[in-house]
C-alpha positions in Angstrom: -12.0 -150.1 -52.2 -14.3 -150.1 -55.1 -15.0 -153.3 -57.1 -12.9 -152.0 -60.0 -10.0 -151.1 -57.8 -10.2 -154.5 -56.1 -10.3 -156.2 -59.6 -7.1 -154.2 -60.6 -5.4 -155.0 -57.4 -6.1 -158.7 -57.8 -4.9 -158.7 -61.4 -1.7 -156.9 -60.5 -0.8 -159.4 -57.8 -1.4 -162.2 -60.2 1.0 -160.5 -62.7 3.7 -160.4 -60.0 3.4 -164.1 -59.7 3.6 -164.5 -63.5 6.7 -162.3 -63.5 8.3 -164.6 -60.9 7.5 -167.5 -63.2 9.2 -165.6 -66.1 12.3 -165.1 -64.1 12.5 -168.8 -63.3 12.0 -169.7 -66.9 14.6 -167.2 -68.2 17.1 -168.5 -65.7 16.3 -172.1 -66.6 17.2 -171.4 -70.3 20.3 -169.3 -69.6 22.3 -169.8 -66.4 20.7 -172.6 -64.4 23.0 -175.6 -63.8 21.9 -178.7 -65.6 21.5 -180.8 -62.5 18.8 -178.4 -61.2 16.4 -179.1 -64.0 14.0 -181.5 -62.2 13.7 -179.2 -59.2 13.2 -176.2 -61.4 10.3 -178.0 -63.0 8.7 -178.4 -59.6 9.3 -174.8 -58.7 7.6 -173.6 -61.9 4.8 -176.1 -61.5 4.1 -174.8 -58.0 4.1 -171.2 -59.2 1.8 -171.9 -62.2 -0.6 -173.6 -59.8 -0.7 -170.5 -57.6 -1.3 -168.4 -60.7 -4.2 -170.6 -61.9 -5.8 -170.5 -58.5 -5.7 -166.7 -58.4 -6.9 -166.3 -62.0 -9.9 -168.6 -61.3 -10.6 -167.3 -57.8 -14.4 -167.1 -57.3 -14.0 -163.6 -55.9 -12.6 -162.6 -59.3 -15.7 -164.0 -60.9 -17.9 -162.0 -58.5 -16.1 -158.8 -59.3 -16.3 -159.3 -63.0 -20.0 -160.2 -62.8 -20.6 -156.8 -61.0 -18.5 -154.8 -63.4 -19.4 -156.3 -66.8 -22.7 -154.4 -67.1 -21.5 -151.3 -65.3 -20.8 -147.8 -66.8 -17.1 -148.5 -66.6 -17.5 -151.3 -69.2 -19.6 -149.2 -71.6 -16.7 -148.2 -73.8 -15.0 -151.5 -74.6 -11.8 -149.7 -75.9 -11.3 -147.5 -72.8 -8.7 -148.6 -70.2 -11.4 -149.6 -67.7 -13.6 -151.3 -70.4 -10.6 -153.1 -71.8 -9.6 -154.3 -68.3 -13.0 -155.7 -67.5 -13.6 -157.2 -71.0 -10.2 -158.9 -71.2 -10.0 -160.2 -67.6 -13.5 -161.6 -68.1 -12.4 -163.4 -71.3 -9.4 -164.8 -69.5 -11.4 -165.9 -66.5 -14.0 -167.6 -68.6 -11.3 -169.6 -70.3 -9.3 -170.5 -67.3 -12.2 -171.8 -65.2 -12.7 -174.5 -67.8 -9.2 -176.0 -67.0 -8.6 -178.4 -64.2 -5.8 -177.3 -61.8 -4.1 -180.7 -62.3 -3.9 -180.2 -66.1 -2.4 -176.7 -65.7 0.3 -177.9 -63.3 1.1 -181.0 -65.4 1.4 -179.0 -68.6 3.9 -176.7 -66.8 5.9 -179.6 -65.5 5.9 -181.4 -68.8 7.0 -178.3 -70.7 9.9 -177.5 -68.4 11.2 -181.0 -68.6 10.4 -181.1 -72.3 12.6 -178.1 -72.9 15.5 -179.6 -71.0 15.1 -182.9 -72.9 15.0 -181.0 -76.2 18.3 -179.2 -75.5 20.0 -182.6 -75.0 18.2 -184.3 -77.9 19.1 -181.6 -80.4 22.7 -181.6 -79.3 22.8 -185.4 -79.8 20.7 -185.4 -82.9 18.5 -187.9 -81.1 14.8 -187.5 -81.9 14.0 -190.9 -80.3 14.9 -189.6 -76.9 12.7 -186.6 -77.4 9.7 -188.4 -78.9 8.1 -189.5 -75.5 8.0 -185.8 -74.5 6.3 -184.9 -77.8 3.8 -187.6 -77.2 3.0 -186.4 -73.7 2.9 -182.7 -74.5 0.6 -183.2 -77.5 -1.6 -185.4 -75.3 -1.8 -182.7 -72.7 -2.6 -179.9 -75.1 -5.2 -182.1 -76.8 -6.9 -182.4 -73.4 -6.6 -178.6 -73.0 -8.3 -178.0 -76.3 -11.1 -180.3 -75.3 -11.6 -178.6 -71.9 -11.6 -175.1 -73.6 -13.9 -176.2 -76.3 -14.0 -175.3 -80.0 -16.4 -175.2 -82.9 -14.5 -176.4 -85.9 -11.1 -177.7 -85.1 -9.2 -178.5 -81.8 -6.4 -176.3 -83.1 -8.7 -173.3 -82.8 -8.6 -173.5 -79.0 -4.8 -173.5 -78.9 -4.4 -170.8 -81.6 -6.6 -168.5 -79.5 -4.0 -168.5 -76.7 -1.6 -166.8 -79.0 -3.8 -164.9 -81.5 -7.1 -164.2 -79.8 -10.2 -164.6 -82.0 -8.2 -166.2 -84.8 -9.5 -169.4 -86.5 -7.5 -172.1 -88.0 -9.4 -172.0 -91.3 -9.0 -168.3 -91.7 -5.2 -168.5 -91.0 -5.0 -171.3 -93.5 -6.6 -169.1 -96.2 -4.3 -166.2 -95.4 -1.2 -168.5 -95.6 -2.5 -170.1 -98.8 -3.0 -166.7 -100.5 0.5 -165.7 -99.4 2.0 -169.0 -100.6 0.4 -168.7 -104.0 2.2 -165.4 -104.6 5.4 -166.3 -102.9 6.0 -169.5 -104.9 6.2 -167.8 -108.3 8.5 -165.1 -106.8 10.9 -167.7 -105.4 10.8 -169.7 -108.6 11.7 -166.6 -110.6 14.6 -165.8 -108.3 15.9 -169.4 -108.6 15.7 -169.2 -112.4 17.3 -165.7 -112.6 20.8 -167.1 -112.8 21.9 -164.7 -110.2 23.4 -165.8 -106.9 24.0 -163.6 -103.8 27.6 -163.6 -102.5 26.5 -165.4 -99.3 30.1 -166.7 -98.7 30.8 -163.3 -97.2 28.6 -164.3 -94.2 30.5 -167.4 -93.5 33.8 -165.9 -92.7 35.3 -165.7 -89.2 33.3 -163.4 -87.0 34.6 -163.5 -83.5 32.0 -163.9 -80.8 33.2 -160.9 -78.7 33.0 -158.6 -81.7 29.5 -159.9 -82.6 28.3 -159.3 -79.1 29.4 -155.7 -78.9 28.3 -154.9 -82.5 24.9 -156.6 -81.9 24.3 -154.7 -78.6 25.2 -151.4 -80.2 22.7 -152.0 -83.0 20.0 -153.1 -80.6 20.6 -149.9 -78.5 20.6 -147.8 -81.7 17.1 -149.0 -82.7 15.7 -148.3 -79.3 16.2 -151.3 -76.9 16.9 -149.8 -73.5 19.7 -151.7 -71.8 18.9 -149.8 -68.5 15.7 -151.7 -68.5 16.9 -154.9 -70.2 19.8 -157.2 -70.9 21.2 -159.6 -73.6 22.3 -163.1 -72.8 23.0 -166.4 -74.6 20.7 -169.4 -74.9 20.1 -172.4 -77.1 17.0 -170.9 -78.9 16.6 -167.1 -78.8 13.7 -165.6 -76.9 12.5 -162.5 -75.2 11.1 -162.5 -71.7 9.3 -159.6 -70.2 9.4 -159.8 -66.4 8.1 -156.4 -65.4 7.8 -152.8 -66.6 11.5 -152.2 -66.3 13.0 -155.7 -66.7 13.1 -157.2 -70.2 15.5 -160.0 -71.0 16.5 -160.8 -74.6 18.8 -163.7 -75.7 20.7 -164.8 -78.8 23.1 -167.5 -79.9 26.5 -167.0 -81.6 28.0 -168.8 -84.6 31.5 -167.5 -85.4 31.2 -169.0 -88.9 27.8 -167.3 -89.7 27.2 -163.7 -89.1 23.4 -163.4 -89.5 22.6 -165.9 -86.8 23.3 -163.8 -83.8 23.0 -160.3 -85.4 19.5 -160.7 -86.9 18.5 -162.9 -84.0 19.5 -160.0 -81.7 17.5 -157.5 -83.8 14.5 -159.8 -83.8 14.5 -160.2 -80.0 15.3 -156.5 -79.5 12.1 -155.8 -81.5 10.1 -157.9 -79.1 11.8 -156.1 -76.2 11.1 -152.6 -77.7 7.4 -153.6 -77.7 7.5 -154.8 -74.1 9.4 -151.6 -73.1 6.8 -149.5 -75.0 3.9 -150.8 -73.0 2.4 -148.3 -70.5 4.2 -149.0 -67.2 1.4 -147.6 -65.1 -0.9 -150.3 -66.6 1.5 -153.2 -65.9 -0.5 -156.3 -64.9 -3.6 -155.1 -66.6 -4.8 -155.6 -70.2 -4.2 -152.0 -71.3 -0.5 -152.6 -70.4 -0.2 -156.0 -72.0 0.5 -157.0 -75.6 -2.5 -157.7 -77.8 -1.4 -160.9 -79.5 1.7 -162.9 -80.5 1.1 -161.9 -84.2 1.3 -158.3 -83.3 4.3 -159.0 -81.1 6.0 -160.8 -84.0 5.2 -157.9 -86.3 7.5 -155.8 -84.1 10.4 -158.2 -84.0 10.1 -159.1 -87.7 9.9 -155.4 -88.6 13.1 -154.5 -86.8 14.8 -157.6 -88.0 13.9 -157.5 -91.7 12.2 -154.3 -92.8 14.8 -152.2 -90.9 17.7 -154.5 -90.3 17.9 -155.8 -93.9 17.2 -152.4 -95.4 20.1 -150.9 -97.5 19.6 -147.6 -95.7 20.2 -149.2 -92.3 23.5 -150.5 -93.6 24.5 -147.2 -95.1 24.7 -146.1 -91.5 26.0 -149.3 -90.0 28.4 -150.6 -92.6 31.4 -148.5 -91.5 30.9 -149.8 -88.0 30.6 -153.3 -89.4 34.0 -153.0 -91.2 35.6 -151.6 -88.1 34.3 -154.4 -85.9 35.1 -157.2 -88.4 38.2 -156.0 -90.3 39.4 -159.3 -91.6 36.0 -160.7 -92.5 34.9 -157.5 -94.2 38.0 -157.0 -96.2 37.2 -156.5 -99.9 33.5 -156.4 -99.3 31.4 -153.5 -100.6 28.2 -152.2 -99.1 26.3 -153.5 -102.2 27.8 -156.9 -101.9 27.0 -157.2 -98.2 23.5 -155.9 -98.7 22.8 -158.5 -101.4 24.4 -161.3 -99.2 22.1 -160.6 -96.3 19.1 -160.6 -98.6 20.0 -163.6 -100.6 17.2 -166.0 -101.4 17.6 -169.7 -101.4 15.7 -172.6 -99.9 17.3 -173.5 -96.5 16.8 -175.8 -93.6 16.7 -173.6 -90.6 13.6 -171.4 -90.0 15.3 -168.7 -87.9 18.0 -168.2 -90.6 15.6 -168.3 -93.6 15.4 -165.4 -96.0 12.3 -163.2 -96.1 11.0 -164.8 -99.3 11.1 -168.4 -98.1 10.5 -167.9 -94.4 6.7 -168.3 -94.5 7.1 -171.7 -96.2 8.8 -172.9 -93.1 5.8 -171.7 -91.1 3.3 -173.4 -93.3 5.2 -176.7 -92.8 4.9 -176.4 -89.0 1.3 -175.2 -89.2 0.3 -178.3 -91.1 2.3 -180.8 -89.0 1.0 -179.4 -85.7 -2.6 -179.9 -86.8 -1.9 -183.5 -87.9 -0.1 -184.2 -84.6 -3.0 -182.7 -82.6 -5.7 -184.7 -84.4 -3.6 -187.9 -84.3 -3.4 -188.2 -88.1 0.4 -188.0 -87.7 2.0 -190.4 -85.2 4.8 -188.9 -83.2 7.2 -191.6 -84.3 6.6 -190.5 -88.0 7.5 -186.8 -87.4 11.1 -187.0 -88.8 9.9 -188.6 -92.1 6.9 -186.2 -92.4 9.2 -183.2 -91.8 11.5 -184.3 -94.5 8.6 -184.9 -96.9 7.2 -181.4 -96.3 10.6 -179.8 -96.9 10.9 -181.7 -100.2 7.5 -180.5 -101.2 7.7 -176.9 -100.2 11.4 -176.0 -100.4 12.9 -178.7 -102.6 15.5 -179.7 -100.0 15.7 -182.4 -97.3 17.3 -182.2 -93.8 20.3 -184.5 -93.5 19.5 -185.1 -89.9 16.9 -184.3 -87.2 19.0 -181.7 -85.5 18.5 -179.4 -88.5 15.1 -180.9 -89.1 12.3 -181.6 -86.6 14.5 -180.8 -83.6 15.4 -177.3 -84.6 12.6 -175.4 -82.8 12.0 -175.2 -79.1 8.2 -174.6 -79.4 6.8 -178.2 -79.1 9.0 -178.9 -76.1 7.5 -175.9 -74.4 3.9 -176.9 -75.3 3.6 -173.8 -77.5 1.3 -175.5 -79.9 -0.5 -172.8 -82.0 2.4 -170.3 -81.8 4.0 -170.9 -85.3 1.2 -169.2 -87.4 1.8 -166.0 -85.5 5.2 -165.6 -87.2 3.6 -165.4 -90.6 0.8 -163.1 -89.3 3.6 -161.0 -87.8 5.3 -160.7 -91.2 2.0 -159.5 -92.7 1.2 -157.1 -89.9 4.8 -155.8 -90.0 4.7 -154.9 -93.7 1.4 -153.2 -93.5 2.4 -151.2 -90.4 5.7 -150.3 -92.0 4.1 -149.1 -95.2 1.8 -146.8 -93.2 4.6 -145.5 -91.0 6.7 -144.7 -94.0 3.9 -142.7 -95.6 3.2 -140.8 -92.4 6.8 -140.2 -91.3 7.9 -139.0 -94.8 10.7 -141.4 -95.9 12.1 -143.8 -93.4 15.1 -144.7 -95.6 16.6 -141.3 -95.4 16.2 -141.4 -91.6 17.8 -144.8 -91.3 20.7 -143.7 -93.4 21.4 -141.0 -90.8 21.1 -143.5 -88.0 17.7 -142.0 -86.9 15.5 -144.8 -85.7 13.6 -143.0 -82.9 10.8 -141.6 -85.3 9.8 -145.2 -86.2 10.0 -146.4 -82.6 7.9 -143.5 -81.4 5.3 -144.1 -84.1 5.1 -147.7 -83.2 4.8 -146.9 -79.5 2.0 -144.4 -80.0 0.0 -146.5 -82.5 0.6 -150.0 -81.2 2.5 -150.4 -78.0 0.6 -148.0 -75.8 -2.8 -149.3 -76.9 -2.1 -152.6 -75.2 -5.2 -154.8 -75.5 -7.6 -152.0 -76.1 -8.2 -153.3 -79.6 -8.1 -156.9 -81.0 -5.3 -157.5 -83.5 -7.6 -157.3 -86.6 -9.2 -154.1 -85.3 -5.9 -152.6 -84.5 -4.6 -153.1 -88.0 -7.7 -151.4 -89.5 -7.4 -148.6 -86.9 -3.7 -147.9 -87.6 -3.6 -148.5 -91.4 -7.1 -147.9 -92.5 -7.2 -151.3 -94.2 -7.9 -154.9 -93.1 -5.0 -157.3 -92.9 -3.7 -158.1 -96.4 -0.7 -159.9 -97.9 -0.3 -157.2 -100.6 2.0 -154.9 -98.6 4.4 -157.8 -97.8 4.5 -158.8 -101.5 5.1 -155.2 -102.5 8.0 -155.1 -100.1 9.5 -158.3 -101.3 9.2 -157.5 -105.0 10.5 -154.0 -104.4 13.6 -155.3 -102.6 14.3 -158.6 -104.5 13.3 -157.5 -108.0 16.4 -155.3 -108.5 18.7 -157.7 -106.8 17.7 -160.6 -109.1 16.7 -158.7 -112.2 13.1 -159.9 -112.2 
């Protein structure tokens, strides 16, 4: 066996262990009995320890040392070059981390998620605070072991958005905020109000489930290679080349929660299902960054799912599925309702115009928690103050405030900014796809979503990690990442609705 073949074999075996860990995590958040929580934490800790030992195996280091300067690595964007380059980058990061810290982080995150579910249900931040304290202490240690130049948050952000820097993300978000704020203000002052009460009628769970699955299948999620289940906080878990699990949560008094959540997770799933199966376990068959992953979910959720042309096709099915709730509602009224803009408390249910303000709040709080500038006990008050500042509203409780997201309980510190990056990537990709495919609206109105899916698969999914996120955007669109396409999209959609 050649050194490169041995390297690939080693990586694929490690990926099998990671897929086993994913199955355990998916089951823990969907079907696992509550009493099994502590033992599940030990199971996942054990598996994560095995993965870390494999990913830091000295033999892996020897192989990478042999191959890094070889002919196979000359083209950094080829499959072989990408495999060597990315596995070397991963190896160099992992060997800095003690085995004990890796295992303790896994244990703490599993137990943290279980504690979060209970704390959120009981609106009891105090019971969750010790977990936040421990998790931030552990990720702080992780940042120190990994090392950073400017800010400890850089080391954590790099796990989700490789090569990104905190200062650069802050600049991008500030530029976006500076244009979003006047738009939101103009909407609020327009005197127009979307008929959002339509969305709070009675929407039976069974009808929501069948309608949501039909829409997910229509846009391209393959239910022969995936499934949809219920959880406390929606997520997508890719467990292998033909096993992608997506989840949602149902609220019979609020239609958007499950439907757009399902489209969002289906978007993630379509990306995972679009990766090259023959490269599973290797960098060319892996997603490039969480920001790019979020661009796929946010695109299908918002640029497609909240598009009027999408509902030209789906509205008759909607009225058939929800006869009583849809009575007396026109397509135009429904379209405006799902695109209504108003400051709100819950991030995952926020409209497109205000969503990124939710991300900025979390981005700032995470950095303060990481550096110790914000004591864990003060999070509820700080959260409320940020919401007053950025959105002009205040959560009445912690359940709809600082306890609404699962991320901190899972030690996913550095993840939140990728949602806003995803919105930016999505708008820029969509604008380019629309130009190349010759009018996506007309296709959507006919129920044709395959052309967009195929374009995304060719230009983004199948490239895996062959290009860094910033380089991929330039390669696909011809331009560096910019907030201009997103602002064009928002103004183009919301301007006519609000007369601005």
